[in-house]
C-alpha positions as CSV (number, residue, x, y, z in Angstrom):
1,M,0.0,0.0,0.0
2,A,1.4,3.4,-1.0
3,V,0.8,6.3,1.4
4,K,1.6,9.9,0.8
5,L,2.9,11.2,4.1
6,G,2.8,14.9,3.5
7,V,5.0,18.0,3.4
8,M,6.7,20.2,6.0
9,D,6.8,23.8,5.0
10,D,7.8,26.6,7.4
11,G,6.5,24.7,10.4
12,T,3.2,23.6,8.9
13,V,2.5,19.9,8.6
14,S,0.2,19.0,5.7
15,L,-1.3,15.6,5.4
16,P,-4.1,14.5,3.0
17,G,-7.4,15.7,4.5
18,I,-5.7,18.1,7.0
19,I,-5.2,21.7,6.2
20,N,-3.2,23.8,8.7
21,R,-4.6,21.9,11.6
22,V,-1.2,21.1,13.2
23,N,1.1,24.1,13.4
24,I,4.4,23.3,15.0
25,N,7.6,25.4,15.2
26,Y,10.0,23.0,13.6
27,T,13.1,24.5,15.3
28,A,11.7,24.3,18.9
29,Y,9.3,21.3,18.4
30,P,10.6,19.1,15.6
31,L,8.9,16.0,14.1
32,N,11.5,13.4,14.8
33,G,9.9,10.0,14.5
34,I,7.4,8.4,12.2
35,D,6.0,4.8,12.0
36,Y,3.4,3.1,9.8
37,D,1.3,0.3,11.1
38,A,0.2,-1.7,8.1
39,S,-2.4,-3.7,10.1
40,S,-4.4,-0.6,11.0
41,G,-3.4,1.8,8.4
42,N,-2.3,4.3,11.0
43,I,0.7,6.6,10.8
44,Y,2.3,7.6,14.2
45,I,4.3,10.8,14.3
46,A,6.4,11.8,17.3
47,A,7.1,15.5,18.0
48,A,9.4,16.3,20.9
49,S,10.7,19.5,22.6
50,A,14.0,20.3,20.9
51,D,15.4,21.6,24.2
52,A,15.9,18.0,25.3
53,F,18.3,17.4,22.5
54,T,19.9,20.9,22.0
55,S,20.7,21.3,25.7
56,T,22.7,18.0,25.7
57,D,24.2,17.9,22.2
58,T,27.7,18.6,23.6
59,G,27.6,15.5,25.8
60,D,27.4,17.6,28.9
61,Y,24.1,16.7,30.7
62,S,24.4,19.3,33.5
63,P,22.3,21.9,31.5
64,A,19.8,19.3,30.4
65,N,16.3,20.7,29.9
66,Y,13.6,18.0,29.8
67,T,10.6,20.2,30.8
68,G,9.2,20.7,27.3
69,S,6.1,19.0,26.1
70,N,6.0,15.9,23.9
71,R,3.2,14.6,21.7
72,V,2.3,11.8,19.3
73,L,0.0,12.3,16.4
74,R,-2.0,9.4,14.9
75,F,-3.1,9.8,11.3
76,D,-5.7,7.5,9.8
77,T,-4.6,6.9,6.2
78,R,-7.8,5.0,5.3
79,N,-10.1,7.9,6.2
80,H,-7.5,10.7,5.6
81,K,-7.8,12.3,9.0
82,L,-5.9,13.2,12.1
83,D,-7.3,10.5,14.4
84,T,-5.5,11.4,17.7
85,D,-3.3,14.1,19.0
86,V,-1.8,12.9,22.2
87,V,0.0,15.4,24.5
88,L,2.3,13.5,26.8
89,E,2.6,16.1,29.6
90,H,0.5,14.0,32.0
91,L,2.7,11.0,31.4
92,Q,5.8,13.1,32.0
93,S,4.3,14.3,35.3
94,E,3.5,10.7,36.3
95,F,7.1,9.6,35.4
96,E,8.4,12.4,37.7
97,Q,6.2,11.4,40.5
98,K,7.2,7.8,40.3
99,T,11.0,8.2,39.7
100,G,11.9,11.7,40.9
101,G,13.4,12.4,37.5
102,L,12.2,13.7,34.1
103,T,11.6,12.1,30.8
104,S,11.6,13.6,27.3
105,G,12.8,13.1,23.7
106,F,10.0,10.8,22.5
107,Q,11.1,9.9,19.0
108,D,10.3,6.4,17.8
109,M,7.4,4.0,17.9
110,A,6.4,0.4,17.2
111,E,3.1,-1.5,17.3
112,D,2.1,-4.9,18.8
113,T,-0.2,-7.4,17.1
114,H,-3.3,-5.6,18.5
115,G,-2.3,-2.2,17.0
116,N,-1.3,-0.6,20.3
117,S,1.7,1.7,19.7
118,Y,4.7,2.1,22.0
119,A,6.7,5.4,22.0
120,I,10.1,5.5,23.6
121,G,11.4,8.5,25.7
122,T,15.1,8.7,25.0
123,F,15.9,10.7,28.1
124,G,14.7,8.8,31.2
125,N,14.2,5.5,29.3
126,S,10.4,5.6,29.4
127,I,7.8,3.9,27.2
128,A,4.4,5.3,26.5
129,K,1.6,3.0,25.3
130,I,-1.1,4.4,23.0
131,S,-4.3,2.3,23.0
132,A,-5.4,1.2,19.5
133,K,-9.0,1.4,20.5
134,T,-9.2,4.6,22.5
135,G,-6.1,6.6,21.7
136,R,-5.5,7.0,25.4
137,T,-1.9,6.9,26.6
138,S,-0.4,5.2,29.7
139,L,3.0,4.9,31.2
140,C,3.9,1.4,30.1
141,Y,7.4,1.3,31.5
142,Y,9.6,3.5,33.8
143,P,13.0,2.5,35.3
144,K,13.5,2.1,39.0
145,E,16.4,4.5,38.9
146,C,16.2,7.4,36.5
147,N,19.3,8.4,34.4
148,K,19.2,11.7,32.6
149,T,21.7,10.8,29.9
150,Y,20.8,9.5,26.4
151,G,19.3,6.0,26.6
152,F,16.6,4.5,24.4
153,G,17.3,5.2,20.8
154,G,15.2,3.0,18.5
155,I,12.4,0.4,18.7
156,F,10.8,-2.4,16.6
157,A,8.2,-5.0,17.2
158,Y,8.5,-8.8,16.9
159,G,5.0,-10.2,17.4
160,D,4.0,-9.0,20.8
161,K,7.6,-8.3,21.9
162,I,9.1,-4.8,21.5
163,I,12.9,-4.6,21.2
164,V,14.7,-1.3,22.0
165,S,18.2,-0.1,21.5
166,D,19.7,1.3,24.7
167,L,22.8,3.4,24.8
168,L,23.0,3.2,28.6
169,Y,23.1,-0.6,28.6
170,K,25.0,-0.6,25.2
171,G,22.7,-3.4,24.0
172,L,19.1,-4.4,23.4
173,V,16.2,-4.4,25.8
174,V,13.2,-6.7,25.2
175,F,9.7,-6.2,26.6
176,D,6.8,-8.6,26.5
177,T,3.7,-6.4,25.8
178,T,1.3,-9.2,26.8
179,A,2.5,-8.8,30.5
180,E,0.4,-6.7,32.8
181,S,3.5,-4.7,33.6
182,P,6.2,-5.3,31.0
183,Q,9.7,-5.6,32.5
184,P,13.0,-5.3,30.7
185,K,15.0,-8.3,29.6
186,Y,18.5,-7.1,28.8
187,V,20.3,-8.7,25.8
188,K,24.0,-8.0,25.3
189,P,24.9,-8.7,21.7
190,E,27.7,-11.2,21.3
191,G,30.8,-10.4,19.2
192,M,30.8,-6.6,19.6
193,P,34.2,-5.1,18.6
194,A,36.4,-3.9,21.4
195,N,36.0,-0.1,22.1
196,Y,33.2,0.2,19.5
197,P,31.9,3.8,19.6
198,L,28.3,2.9,19.9
199,F,25.4,5.3,19.7
200,A,21.7,4.7,19.4
201,D,19.2,6.0,16.9
202,G,16.7,4.2,14.6
203,L,16.2,0.4,15.0
204,V,14.5,-1.6,12.2
205,A,13.9,-5.3,11.6
206,P,13.1,-5.5,7.8
207,S,10.4,-8.1,7.0
208,K,12.6,-9.6,4.2
209,Y,14.7,-11.3,6.9
210,G,11.7,-12.7,8.8
211,G,12.4,-10.6,11.9
212,K,15.9,-12.2,12.4
213,I,17.9,-9.2,11.4
214,A,18.0,-5.8,13.1
215,L,19.6,-2.7,11.6
216,W,20.8,-0.3,14.3
217,S,21.6,3.3,13.1
218,D,24.3,4.5,15.4
219,D,24.7,8.0,14.1
220,F,28.5,8.4,14.0
221,N,29.5,5.1,12.2
222,G,26.6,4.0,10.0
223,T,24.2,1.1,10.2
224,S,25.3,-1.8,12.4
225,V,23.7,-5.3,11.7
226,Y,22.5,-7.7,14.4
227,G,21.0,-11.2,14.1
228,S,19.0,-13.4,16.4
229,S,17.8,-17.0,15.8
230,D,15.8,-17.3,19.0
231,K,13.2,-14.5,18.9
232,W,15.6,-12.0,20.4
233,E,16.3,-13.9,23.5
234,S,19.9,-13.4,22.4
235,A,21.6,-11.4,19.7
236,K,24.9,-11.3,17.7
237,Y,26.7,-8.4,16.2
238,L,27.3,-9.2,12.5
239,G,29.0,-6.2,11.1
240,L,28.8,-2.5,10.0
241,V,27.7,-0.7,6.9
242,L,29.6,2.6,7.0
243,N,28.1,6.0,6.3
244,D,31.0,6.9,4.0
245,D,29.4,8.3,0.9
246,P,30.9,11.7,0.0
247,A,27.5,13.1,-0.5
248,A,26.7,12.4,3.1
249,S,29.9,14.1,4.5
250,G,29.1,15.7,7.9
251,S,25.9,13.7,8.3
252,F,24.6,11.2,10.9
253,A,23.1,7.9,10.1
254,T,19.7,8.1,11.9
255,D,17.5,5.4,10.4
256,T,17.0,2.7,7.8
257,F,13.8,2.1,5.8
258,P,12.8,-0.6,3.4
259,I,11.1,-0.2,0.0
260,G,10.2,-3.6,-1.4
261,A,13.2,-5.7,-1.0
262,S,15.6,-2.7,-0.9
263,L,17.1,-1.0,2.2
264,F,18.0,2.6,2.4
265,M,20.1,4.5,4.9
266,V,18.7,7.8,6.1
267,V,21.2,10.5,7.0
268,E,20.6,13.8,8.9
269,F,22.5,17.0,8.9
270,F,21.8,18.3,12.3
271,Q,21.7,22.0,13.0
272,F,21.5,23.1,16.6
273,E,22.1,26.8,16.0
274,L,19.6,29.4,14.9
275,P,18.8,30.5,12.3
276,V,18.6,27.2,10.6
277,K,20.1,27.1,7.2
278,K,17.8,25.8,4.5
279,R,18.8,22.6,2.7
280,T,18.0,21.7,-0.8
281,S,19.6,18.2,-0.8
282,F,18.3,15.3,1.3
283,P,20.3,12.2,0.3
284,F,19.6,8.7,1.2
285,F,21.5,5.6,0.1
286,D,20.7,2.1,-1.1
287,I,22.6,-0.2,1.3
288,T,20.8,-3.5,0.3
289,N,23.8,-5.3,-1.1
290,K,26.1,-4.1,1.7
291,V,23.7,-5.4,4.4
292,D,23.4,-8.7,2.6
293,E,27.2,-8.9,2.3
294,V,27.6,-8.3,6.0
295,I,25.1,-11.1,6.8
296,G,26.8,-13.4,4.3
297,K,30.3,-12.9,5.6
298,S,29.2,-13.4,9.2
299,G,27.8,-16.9,8.5
300,F,24.5,-16.0,10.2
301,R,21.7,-18.1,8.7
302,V,18.6,-16.4,7.5
303,Y,15.9,-18.7,6.1
304,S,14.8,-17.7,2.6
305,Q,11.2,-18.6,3.4
306,L,9.8,-16.0,5.7
307,R,7.7,-17.0,8.6
308,H,5.1,-14.9,10.3
309,V,5.7,-13.7,13.9
């Protein structure tokens, strides 16, 4: 199914059936995550306060500002309408009451088999659950001890499991969404190179590999490739696809997206200083053959016949 997502123009988000209904200052309140749930036809769009990222971009977390609001928009592609506009301030307040800390930087989402969506808060390592039926949001997970540094980076669903990349743990965290109160199971990938400068951004499990391969965008290096043959009870580092194309010089590898059987690396040229300079080139790169080469050289077995999860 082909879906036209829309256009961003001077802070206005335009989607089919919506005209100037969502006005967001794109420098202070960027749209930084999008996910399409094929089973429901819903598109989820995360918008987070930029202060959470700009106040910590040097790696110094002492001036961190996580007080800004976050929200998730749910767009119904079948009826061409904005179905839900969820402001997460109440969830952020609940997180503070429970942990004594703050959470912000909601930027990626994934859906379980019932269509419920899970949005990760990068700072504070929180997970918000958005009900498929009601659109109501609940605090699905919060840590016992709150850490203000960069943590959760990306998320994908494997059946009713959600798998999250975590910079704090430097590995994967798996949650069973069928549990009344999902708790983290930490999975440290085997075979990680010594002193690997890991970061955490988008995390994708392309359907062409039957859920056995995860592509972890780690910003500074490119796209790292992981495999699991036991439904992500364990994982293995298989290799790295470098972000080394000259056209992407100075960029960060932030996500990977599939189109048919092809895989594309998304790069971002971050600008943290105002005024933002306008860009006319937005390159992305076909890394299909490079990913397959990494998997082949690793010896990891991916069955050619896909199985449903």
